[in-house]
C-alpha positions as CSV (number, residue, x, y, z in Angstrom):
1,X,72.3,22.4,109.0
2,X,75.4,24.6,108.9
3,X,75.8,24.1,105.2
4,X,72.1,24.9,104.6
5,X,72.4,28.2,106.5
6,X,75.4,29.3,104.4
7,X,73.5,28.5,101.2
8,X,70.5,30.4,102.3
9,X,72.6,33.5,103.1
10,X,74.2,33.3,99.7
11,X,70.8,33.2,97.9
12,X,69.6,36.2,100.0
13,X,72.7,38.3,99.1
14,X,72.3,37.5,95.4
15,X,68.7,38.6,95.5
16,X,69.7,41.9,97.2
17,X,72.3,42.7,94.6
18,X,69.9,42.1,91.8
19,X,67.4,44.3,93.4
20,X,70.0,47.1,93.9
21,X,70.9,46.9,90.2
22,X,67.3,47.3,89.3
23,X,67.1,50.4,91.5
24,X,70.2,52.2,90.1
25,X,69.7,55.9,89.2
26,X,69.5,56.8,85.5
27,X,72.9,58.5,85.6
28,X,74.6,55.2,86.6
29,X,72.6,52.7,84.6
30,X,72.7,54.8,81.5
31,X,69.2,53.6,80.4
32,X,67.0,56.4,81.9
33,X,67.8,60.1,81.2
34,X,68.8,62.0,84.3
35,X,66.6,64.9,85.3
36,X,68.4,68.3,85.5
37,X,67.5,71.9,85.7
38,X,68.8,74.0,82.8
39,X,68.8,77.8,82.4
40,X,70.1,80.1,79.6
41,X,73.4,81.7,80.3
42,X,71.9,85.2,80.0
43,X,69.6,84.5,83.0
44,X,72.4,83.4,85.4
45,X,75.4,85.5,84.1
46,X,77.0,87.8,86.6
47,X,78.9,91.0,85.9
48,X,81.3,91.4,88.9
49,X,82.4,94.9,90.0
50,X,86.2,95.5,89.9
51,X,88.2,98.1,91.9
52,X,91.7,99.5,92.2
53,X,93.4,101.9,94.5
54,X,93.7,105.4,93.1
55,X,94.9,108.9,93.8
56,X,94.2,112.3,92.2
57,X,97.4,113.9,90.8
58,X,98.3,117.1,89.1
59,X,100.3,116.8,85.9
60,X,102.3,119.8,86.9
61,X,103.7,120.3,90.4
62,X,106.4,122.9,89.7
63,X,108.9,124.7,91.8
64,X,108.9,128.2,90.2
65,X,112.5,129.5,90.3
66,X,114.3,132.8,89.5
67,X,115.9,133.1,86.1
68,X,118.1,136.0,86.8
69,X,120.3,137.3,89.7
70,X,119.0,140.0,92.0
71,X,117.5,140.7,95.4
72,X,114.0,139.6,96.0
73,X,111.7,142.6,96.4
74,X,108.4,140.8,96.8
75,X,106.8,137.4,97.2
76,X,103.2,137.9,96.3
77,X,101.7,134.5,97.2
78,X,101.1,132.5,100.4
79,X,100.6,128.7,100.9
80,X,97.1,127.5,100.1
81,X,96.3,130.5,97.9
82,X,94.7,129.9,94.5
83,X,96.1,131.9,91.6
84,X,95.2,132.3,88.0
85,X,97.6,131.9,85.1
86,X,99.8,135.0,84.8
87,X,99.3,136.0,88.4
88,X,102.3,137.7,90.1
89,X,104.4,135.2,92.1
90,X,107.5,137.3,92.9
91,X,109.4,140.5,91.9
92,X,113.2,140.8,91.7
93,X,115.2,144.0,91.8
94,X,115.4,145.0,88.1
95,X,117.6,148.2,88.1
96,X,120.7,146.6,86.6
97,X,118.7,145.0,83.9
98,X,116.8,148.2,83.1
99,X,120.1,150.0,82.7
100,X,121.4,147.3,80.4
101,X,118.2,147.7,78.3
102,X,118.7,151.5,78.1
103,X,122.3,150.9,76.9
104,X,121.0,148.5,74.3
105,X,118.4,151.1,73.1
106,X,121.2,153.7,72.8
107,X,123.5,151.2,70.9
108,X,120.7,150.4,68.5
109,X,120.1,154.1,67.8
110,X,123.8,154.7,67.2
111,X,124.0,151.7,64.8
112,X,121.0,153.1,62.8
113,X,122.8,156.4,62.5
114,X,126.0,154.8,61.3
115,X,124.0,152.8,58.8
116,X,122.2,156.0,57.5
117,X,125.6,157.7,57.0
118,X,127.0,154.7,55.2
119,X,124.0,154.6,52.9
120,X,124.4,158.3,52.2
121,X,128.1,158.0,51.4
122,X,127.3,155.0,49.1
123,X,124.8,157.0,47.1
124,X,127.3,159.8,46.7
125,X,130.0,157.3,45.6
126,X,127.7,155.8,43.0
127,X,126.8,159.3,41.6
128,X,130.5,160.2,41.4
129,X,131.5,156.8,39.9
130,X,129.1,157.4,36.9
131,X,131.1,160.6,36.2
132,X,134.4,158.9,36.6
133,X,135.5,160.7,39.8
134,X,135.4,157.5,42.0
135,X,137.1,154.2,41.2
136,X,135.3,150.9,41.3
137,X,137.5,149.9,44.2
138,X,136.3,153.0,46.2
139,X,132.7,152.2,45.4
140,X,133.2,148.6,46.5
141,X,134.6,149.9,49.8
142,X,131.4,152.0,50.4
143,X,129.2,149.0,49.6
144,X,131.2,146.9,52.1
145,X,130.8,149.6,54.7
146,X,127.0,149.5,54.3
147,X,126.9,145.8,54.7
148,X,129.0,146.1,57.9
149,X,126.6,148.8,59.3
150,X,123.6,146.6,58.5
151,X,125.2,143.8,60.5
152,X,125.8,146.2,63.4
153,X,122.1,147.2,63.4
154,X,121.1,143.5,63.5
155,X,123.5,142.9,66.4
156,X,122.2,145.9,68.3
157,X,118.6,144.7,67.8
158,X,119.5,141.3,69.2
159,X,121.2,142.8,72.2
160,X,118.2,145.0,72.9
161,X,115.9,141.9,72.6
162,X,118.1,140.1,75.1
163,X,118.1,143.0,77.5
164,X,114.3,143.3,77.3
165,X,113.9,139.6,77.9
166,X,116.1,139.9,81.0
167,X,113.9,142.7,82.2
168,X,110.8,140.6,81.7
169,X,112.3,138.0,84.1
170,X,112.3,140.5,86.9
171,X,108.6,139.7,87.4
172,X,107.8,136.0,88.0
173,X,104.3,134.9,87.1
174,X,102.3,131.7,87.4
175,X,102.6,129.6,84.3
176,X,99.2,127.9,84.9
177,X,96.2,128.1,87.2
178,X,97.4,126.7,90.5
179,X,97.3,126.3,94.2
180,X,100.4,127.5,96.1
181,X,101.7,124.5,97.9
182,X,104.7,126.3,99.5
183,X,106.4,129.7,99.6
184,X,110.1,129.1,99.2
185,X,111.7,132.5,98.6
186,X,112.0,135.3,101.2
187,X,112.0,139.1,100.7
188,X,115.5,140.5,100.9
189,X,117.3,137.3,99.9
190,X,119.7,137.3,96.9
191,X,118.3,135.2,94.2
192,X,120.4,133.5,91.5
193,X,119.2,131.6,88.4
194,X,117.5,128.4,89.8
195,X,116.6,129.8,93.2
196,X,113.1,128.4,94.0
197,X,110.5,131.0,94.9
198,X,107.3,129.1,95.2
199,X,105.9,125.6,94.7
200,X,102.7,125.4,92.6
201,X,100.2,122.6,91.9
202,X,98.3,122.7,88.6
203,X,94.5,122.9,89.1
204,X,93.6,122.5,85.5
205,X,95.5,119.5,84.2
206,X,94.4,116.8,86.7
207,X,94.3,113.0,86.3
208,X,93.6,110.0,88.5
209,X,96.4,107.5,88.8
210,X,95.2,104.0,89.6
211,X,97.2,100.8,90.3
212,X,95.3,98.1,88.4
213,X,95.9,94.4,88.7
214,X,97.2,92.9,85.5
215,X,94.2,90.5,85.1
216,X,91.8,93.5,85.3
217,X,93.3,95.7,82.6
218,X,91.2,94.2,79.8
219,X,87.9,94.6,81.7
220,X,88.9,98.2,82.6
221,X,89.4,99.0,78.9
222,X,86.0,97.5,78.1
223,X,84.1,99.2,80.9
224,X,81.2,101.4,80.0
225,X,81.2,103.4,83.2
226,X,84.1,104.1,85.6
227,X,83.8,106.2,88.8
228,X,86.1,107.4,91.6
229,X,85.0,107.1,95.2
230,X,87.0,108.4,98.0
231,X,88.0,111.8,99.4
232,X,85.6,114.4,98.1
233,X,82.8,111.9,97.1
234,X,82.1,110.1,93.9
235,X,82.9,111.4,90.4
236,X,82.6,109.8,86.9
237,X,85.8,109.1,85.0
238,X,87.0,108.2,81.6
239,X,90.1,106.1,80.8
240,X,92.9,108.0,79.1
241,X,95.7,105.4,78.9
242,X,97.2,102.3,80.5
243,X,100.9,102.0,80.9
244,X,102.4,98.9,79.3
245,X,105.0,98.7,82.1
246,X,104.3,96.1,84.9
247,X,105.4,96.8,88.5
248,X,108.0,94.4,89.7
249,X,106.7,94.1,93.2
250,X,102.9,94.6,92.8
251,X,102.5,93.0,89.4
252,X,100.1,95.8,88.6
253,X,100.0,98.5,85.9
254,X,99.3,102.2,86.2
255,X,96.1,103.5,84.5
256,X,95.5,107.2,84.0
257,X,91.9,108.5,84.0
258,X,90.3,111.9,83.7
259,X,87.3,113.4,85.4
260,X,84.4,113.9,83.0
261,X,82.9,116.7,85.2
262,X,84.2,118.7,88.1
263,X,87.6,117.4,89.2
264,X,88.6,116.7,92.8
265,X,91.5,118.4,94.4
266,X,95.0,116.9,93.8
267,X,96.0,114.5,96.6
268,X,92.5,113.0,97.1
269,X,92.7,109.2,97.6
270,X,90.2,106.5,97.0
271,X,89.4,103.7,94.6
272,X,88.2,103.5,91.0
273,X,85.2,101.1,90.4
274,X,83.9,99.6,87.3
275,X,81.7,96.7,86.3
276,X,83.1,93.9,84.1
277,X,81.2,93.7,80.8
278,X,82.1,90.1,80.1
279,X,79.6,87.6,81.4
280,X,80.7,85.4,84.3
281,X,79.3,82.0,85.3
282,X,78.4,81.6,89.0
283,X,80.9,79.4,90.9
284,X,78.1,77.0,92.0
285,X,77.5,75.7,88.4
286,X,81.2,74.9,87.9
287,X,82.4,71.3,88.3
288,X,85.6,69.4,87.8
289,X,85.9,66.6,85.3
290,X,89.2,64.8,84.4
291,X,91.2,67.5,86.2
292,X,89.5,70.4,84.3
293,X,87.0,72.9,85.5
294,X,83.9,73.6,83.4
295,X,80.1,73.5,83.1
296,X,77.6,71.1,81.6
297,X,75.5,72.3,78.7
298,X,72.5,70.5,77.4
299,X,72.5,70.0,73.6
300,X,70.0,67.7,71.8
301,X,69.0,65.9,75.0
302,X,72.6,65.1,76.1
303,X,75.0,66.8,78.6
304,X,78.1,68.2,77.1
305,X,81.0,69.2,79.3
306,X,82.5,72.6,78.3
307,X,85.9,73.3,79.9
308,X,86.7,76.8,81.2
309,X,90.4,77.5,80.8
310,X,91.7,79.6,83.7
311,X,88.8,78.9,85.9
312,X,89.4,78.9,89.7
313,X,87.3,76.9,92.2
314,X,84.9,79.0,94.3
315,X,85.2,82.1,92.0
316,X,82.9,83.3,89.2
317,X,84.4,82.4,85.8
318,X,84.4,84.6,82.7
319,X,83.1,82.9,79.6
320,X,82.6,83.4,75.9
321,X,79.6,81.1,75.6
322,X,76.6,82.5,73.7
323,X,73.9,84.1,75.8
324,X,71.5,81.4,74.8
325,X,73.7,78.5,75.9
326,X,71.7,76.1,78.1
327,X,73.6,75.6,81.4
328,X,72.9,72.9,83.9
329,X,72.4,74.6,87.2
330,X,71.0,71.7,89.3
331,X,72.1,68.1,88.9
332,X,75.5,68.7,87.3
333,X,77.4,67.1,90.2
334,X,76.5,63.5,89.1
335,X,76.6,64.1,85.3
336,X,79.1,62.6,82.9
337,X,79.9,64.0,79.4
338,X,77.5,62.6,76.9
339,X,74.9,61.4,79.4
340,X,71.2,61.6,78.3
341,X,69.3,64.2,80.3
342,X,65.8,65.6,80.7
343,X,65.4,69.3,81.4
344,X,63.0,69.7,84.4
345,X,62.7,73.4,84.1
346,X,64.0,75.9,81.6
347,X,63.8,79.7,82.1
């Protein structure tokens, strides 16, 4: 009886195994195509938004300094004031330089007079030389005298230009439209060349400096629309240049952008935002096979595994697949490369 019970149990187990083999799903038996849902890439593609920290900066933040020595007579600007190009910044005592200019004017007049006399004497010497009353050596002396007097005139002219240039430096003007950040000089102080008088921030040449992650530089260059959002609201931008240098600590690069419309004030902080133009596959359709991440495509009734280099689990994956590629979106977890499949729904 004991032996008969063992035999009966063995027969029952054999029958159950046979029935289980008959009921295997199509993906395991390989005889019946597995049903999956397939969609074109263009219907499931995502275009993620990227961002980077940014700050509005002025290309010129200058400390305007005196170029001559003299006592400061006037500081014409105050912190926070907006000034146009050429606006008065400061005035320096100019009496010494004005006197030097007057001396240069007198020296130039004297040199012209000496030149006129030398030319007159040369004409007389030439007339007398034709009559034999003046030797060639005497004539050459007169010609040399004229050349010397011409050089004196040129030197006097240069000295006058120098004196006039020094006088022009007595009045210090804004080199560009600006906001006065700080008043540095004080009335009554003695200024020397290099003494700072005021600090100005350029309001015309303004850019946005953004710290962009290295992996996002390509998508930023391809972006169709970029905007700044932060202090002062939202403004459209255009990319000007991207630095090839990579930050040692942040592993980021600096991108410079320019406002396409009204610019925000220098110092405004925020972020730049743009949308990646390269299609990305949703993380849910990505599977791992043989240590590689990828997606299954349906081609001629069979599943083909397409690896995605650089893919990361749980994150959308950029792809160069054609927009019409048929991607398995349901049923991919049990698929094997080359398995026969039937598309249940295609959109």
